[in-house]
C-alpha positions as CSV (number, residue, x, y, z in Angstrom):
1,M,8.1,-30.5,9.5
2,L,4.8,-29.4,8.8
3,V,3.6,-25.9,9.3
4,K,0.2,-24.0,8.8
5,Q,0.5,-20.3,9.3
6,K,-1.9,-18.2,8.4
7,G,-1.1,-15.4,5.4
8,I,-1.7,-12.9,2.8
9,I,0.3,-14.2,-0.6
10,I,2.2,-11.1,-1.8
11,K,3.6,-12.0,-4.8
12,A,3.1,-14.8,-7.5
13,V,5.5,-15.9,-9.6
14,D,4.9,-18.6,-12.4
15,Y,8.3,-21.1,-12.2
16,G,8.7,-23.5,-15.0
17,E,5.9,-25.0,-17.0
18,S,3.7,-25.8,-14.2
19,D,5.0,-24.8,-11.1
20,K,4.8,-21.6,-9.4
21,I,6.4,-19.8,-5.9
22,I,4.4,-17.5,-3.8
23,T,5.5,-15.2,-0.9
24,I,3.1,-15.3,2.0
25,L,3.4,-12.8,4.6
26,N,2.0,-14.4,7.6
27,E,0.1,-13.7,10.9
28,H,4.0,-13.1,12.5
29,G,5.3,-10.8,9.8
30,A,7.3,-13.1,7.8
31,K,7.8,-13.0,4.1
32,V,7.7,-15.9,3.4
33,P,8.4,-17.8,-0.2
34,L,7.3,-21.4,-0.9
35,M,7.5,-23.6,-3.5
36,V,4.0,-24.3,-5.3
37,R,3.8,-28.2,-7.4
38,R,1.4,-28.3,-10.3
39,A,0.1,-25.2,-9.7
40,K,-1.1,-24.4,-12.8
41,K,-2.6,-27.6,-14.0
42,V,-5.6,-27.6,-13.8
43,K,-6.5,-30.9,-11.4
44,S,-4.8,-29.4,-8.5
45,G,-7.3,-27.2,-7.5
46,L,-4.3,-24.3,-6.7
47,Q,-5.2,-22.0,-8.9
48,A,-7.3,-19.9,-7.9
49,T,-6.1,-20.7,-4.3
50,T,-2.5,-19.5,-5.2
51,Q,-2.7,-16.0,-6.2
52,I,-1.6,-13.0,-5.1
53,F,-4.5,-11.2,-2.7
54,V,-5.7,-14.5,-1.2
55,Q,-5.6,-14.8,2.6
56,G,-6.4,-18.2,3.5
57,L,-4.4,-20.8,6.5
58,F,-1.2,-21.7,4.4
59,I,-0.2,-25.5,5.0
60,Y,3.7,-26.2,4.1
61,N,6.1,-28.6,4.9
62,Q,9.6,-26.7,5.5
63,W,12.9,-28.1,6.5
64,K,15.3,-26.1,5.2
65,G,15.2,-23.3,3.0
66,M,11.9,-22.7,0.3
67,G,9.1,-24.2,1.9
68,T,6.4,-26.9,-0.7
69,L,3.5,-26.0,-0.6
70,T,0.4,-28.5,1.1
71,S,-3.0,-26.9,1.1
72,V,-4.2,-24.3,1.4
73,D,-7.6,-23.6,3.0
74,V,-9.5,-20.1,2.0
75,L,-9.9,-17.6,4.0
76,N,-11.1,-14.9,1.4
77,L,-10.6,-14.9,-2.1
78,N,-10.5,-11.5,-2.4
79,Y,-11.6,-12.0,-6.1
80,E,-13.2,-8.9,-6.5
81,L,-9.8,-7.1,-6.5
82,R,-9.0,-8.8,-9.7
83,Q,-11.9,-8.7,-11.2
84,D,-11.7,-4.1,-10.6
85,I,-8.8,-2.7,-12.7
86,F,-9.3,0.0,-9.9
87,A,-8.8,-1.7,-7.2
88,H,-6.6,-3.7,-8.3
89,S,-3.8,-1.5,-9.2
90,Y,-3.9,0.4,-6.1
91,A,-4.2,-3.0,-3.9
92,S,-0.5,-4.1,-5.9
93,L,0.2,-1.0,-4.8
94,C,-0.3,-2.2,-0.8
95,L,1.3,-4.9,-1.7
96,E,4.5,-3.4,-3.5
97,T,5.2,-0.5,-0.6
98,V,4.4,-3.4,2.6
99,D,6.8,-6.2,0.4
100,R,9.4,-3.2,-0.2
101,A,9.0,-1.4,3.2
102,M,10.6,-4.8,4.5
103,E,13.8,-6.9,4.2
104,A,13.8,-10.4,3.3
105,D,14.0,-11.9,6.8
106,E,12.4,-9.0,8.9
107,I,10.5,-10.1,11.4
108,N,7.5,-7.5,11.9
109,P,3.8,-7.9,13.1
110,G,2.5,-4.0,12.2
111,M,3.4,-5.0,8.5
112,Y,0.9,-7.9,9.0
113,Q,-1.3,-5.5,10.7
114,L,-0.9,-3.1,8.5
115,L,-2.6,-5.2,5.7
116,N,-5.2,-7.3,6.8
117,F,-6.9,-4.1,7.8
118,S,-6.2,-2.6,4.3
119,F,-8.4,-5.8,3.0
120,E,-10.6,-5.2,6.2
121,R,-10.9,-1.9,4.9
122,L,-11.3,-2.7,1.0
123,Q,-13.8,-5.4,1.4
124,E,-16.1,-2.2,3.3
125,G,-16.2,-0.7,0.2
126,V,-13.9,2.3,1.3
127,S,-11.7,3.7,-1.7
128,P,-8.8,1.3,-3.0
129,Q,-6.9,4.9,-3.7
130,L,-7.4,6.2,-0.3
131,I,-6.5,2.8,1.3
132,A,-2.8,2.8,-0.7
133,N,-2.4,6.7,0.8
134,I,-2.8,4.9,4.2
135,V,-0.3,1.8,3.9
136,M,1.9,4.3,1.9
137,L,1.8,7.4,4.9
138,K,2.2,4.3,7.7
139,C,4.9,2.8,5.4
140,M,7.1,6.5,5.6
141,P,9.5,5.5,8.6
142,R,10.6,2.4,7.5
143,F,11.7,4.2,3.4
144,G,14.4,6.4,6.4
145,F,12.3,9.4,6.7
146,D,8.9,11.1,8.4
147,I,7.7,14.6,7.6
148,D,5.3,16.6,10.7
149,L,2.1,18.4,9.1
150,S,0.8,19.8,12.1
151,K,2.7,22.8,12.1
152,C,4.5,25.9,9.4
153,V,8.8,24.9,10.0
154,L,9.8,28.8,10.2
155,T,6.1,29.6,12.3
156,D,5.2,27.4,14.5
157,T,2.0,27.5,14.1
158,T,-0.4,25.2,14.3
159,N,-3.6,27.0,12.8
160,P,-4.8,24.5,10.1
161,A,-6.5,27.7,7.8
162,Q,-3.0,28.9,7.5
163,L,-0.7,25.7,6.0
164,T,-1.0,25.9,2.6
165,H,1.8,24.6,1.3
166,F,4.5,22.1,1.6
167,S,8.7,23.1,0.9
168,F,11.2,20.4,0.1
169,K,14.0,23.6,0.4
170,Y,12.7,23.3,4.4
171,D,11.6,20.1,4.5
172,G,8.4,20.4,6.3
173,I,5.1,22.9,5.6
174,I,4.7,26.8,4.9
175,A,1.8,29.2,6.3
176,S,1.1,31.2,3.7
177,E,2.2,33.8,5.3
178,V,6.4,32.2,5.0
179,T,5.2,31.1,0.7
180,Y,7.7,34.4,-0.7
181,R,10.9,32.6,0.8
182,D,10.1,28.7,-1.6
183,P,9.1,29.7,-4.2
184,H,8.7,26.7,-5.9
185,A,7.0,25.2,-2.7
186,L,4.2,22.7,-3.2
187,P,0.6,24.5,-2.7
188,L,-2.4,21.9,-0.3
189,S,-5.5,22.2,0.0
190,N,-5.9,23.1,3.6
191,K,-7.6,19.9,4.6
192,T,-6.1,18.0,1.9
193,I,-2.8,19.0,4.8
194,Y,-4.9,18.1,7.8
195,L,-6.0,14.8,6.6
196,T,-2.9,13.9,5.4
197,Y,-1.4,14.6,9.4
198,V,-4.4,12.7,11.4
199,L,-4.5,9.4,8.9
200,K,0.0,9.8,9.3
201,D,-0.4,9.6,12.9
202,L,-3.2,7.9,13.8
203,P,-3.5,4.5,15.7
204,L,-4.8,1.8,12.9
205,G,-7.8,0.7,15.0
206,K,-9.1,4.3,15.8
207,I,-9.1,4.6,12.0
208,K,-13.3,4.0,11.5
209,S,-15.2,5.5,9.4
210,L,-13.2,7.0,6.3
211,R,-15.4,9.2,3.3
212,I,-13.1,11.8,2.1
213,Q,-13.8,13.8,-1.3
214,D,-12.3,12.4,-4.1
215,G,-10.6,15.3,-5.0
216,I,-8.3,15.2,-1.2
217,V,-8.0,11.7,-2.2
218,E,-6.1,12.1,-5.4
219,E,-4.2,15.3,-3.8
220,M,-3.0,13.6,-1.0
221,S,-2.3,10.5,-3.1
222,K,0.0,13.0,-6.1
223,F,2.1,14.3,-2.3
224,I,2.5,11.2,-1.2
225,L,3.5,10.0,-4.0
226,L,6.1,13.0,-4.4
227,L,7.6,12.7,-0.5
228,Y,8.2,9.0,-2.1
229,K,10.4,10.0,-4.9
230,E,11.8,13.0,-3.1
231,Y,12.9,11.5,-0.1
232,A,13.3,8.5,-1.1
233,G,13.3,7.7,-4.9
234,M,11.6,5.4,-4.9
235,Y,9.1,5.0,-7.7
236,F,6.3,2.0,-7.4
237,K,5.9,0.0,-10.9
238,S,2.2,-0.8,-9.8
239,Q,2.2,3.4,-10.5
240,R,3.1,2.9,-14.5
241,L,-0.9,1.0,-14.2
242,I,-1.7,3.0,-11.9
243,N,-1.0,6.2,-14.4
244,Q,-2.0,4.7,-17.8
245,L,-5.4,4.2,-16.3
246,N,-6.0,7.8,-15.2
247,R,-4.7,9.1,-18.5
248,L,-7.0,6.4,-20.1
249,Q,-9.8,8.0,-18.2
250,V,-8.6,11.9,-18.9
251,T,-9.3,11.1,-22.4
252,D,-12.5,9.5,-22.3
253,L,-13.8,12.1,-20.2
254,A,-12.3,15.0,-23.3
255,E,-14.3,12.6,-25.8
256,D,-17.2,13.1,-24.4
């Protein structure tokens, strides 16, 4: 049976000397593994079009089990994501988060919409780190945990100016006046708490302009990764490269 579907390549693995197995997240929100024969051969014309981040119309044969790719009508190669190592690392984190948030046989249109949203914003020049933060915030419930950043869990105050720490002891934000009750609470800026709360709960369709200071984006990123570690025991492979790049950046600044 010949199938035509829009999708995004979220995985690409070499198979043998000349073949490749790709996984696309299709427009219906299903992960589809496909065998690509002779993908690594120059004459096949499939080298560039079967890499991660490629968005296209995928045409493949499928009867039982894994399908076999016939051709790709490319909509966007997203070539710049492979050229810029920082963009590549955070885009990879987006793919890994969405992939691990879904079961192999699950169908979830929302996951495709989330990934498509992230690629559209990357095309608009939005910070790749900020995009990765949004993807991870939206996927939290799928990893079995959620957080309420709208009020202090101890005093119920909703005044943003008073919300200054996150407590793993009390599983939520706490106000400055009660931080003595958890000496190990994580200090966070008011802006980071507020913007994390807004981005987490705001529907994708209402997220328009995205300009947030780099320092806040960085603090938000560290906070989100810590939440995944503490509540889901998750560590993302893509984060290793990001950590290495950050260390190199710090070293370069120190040398200057």
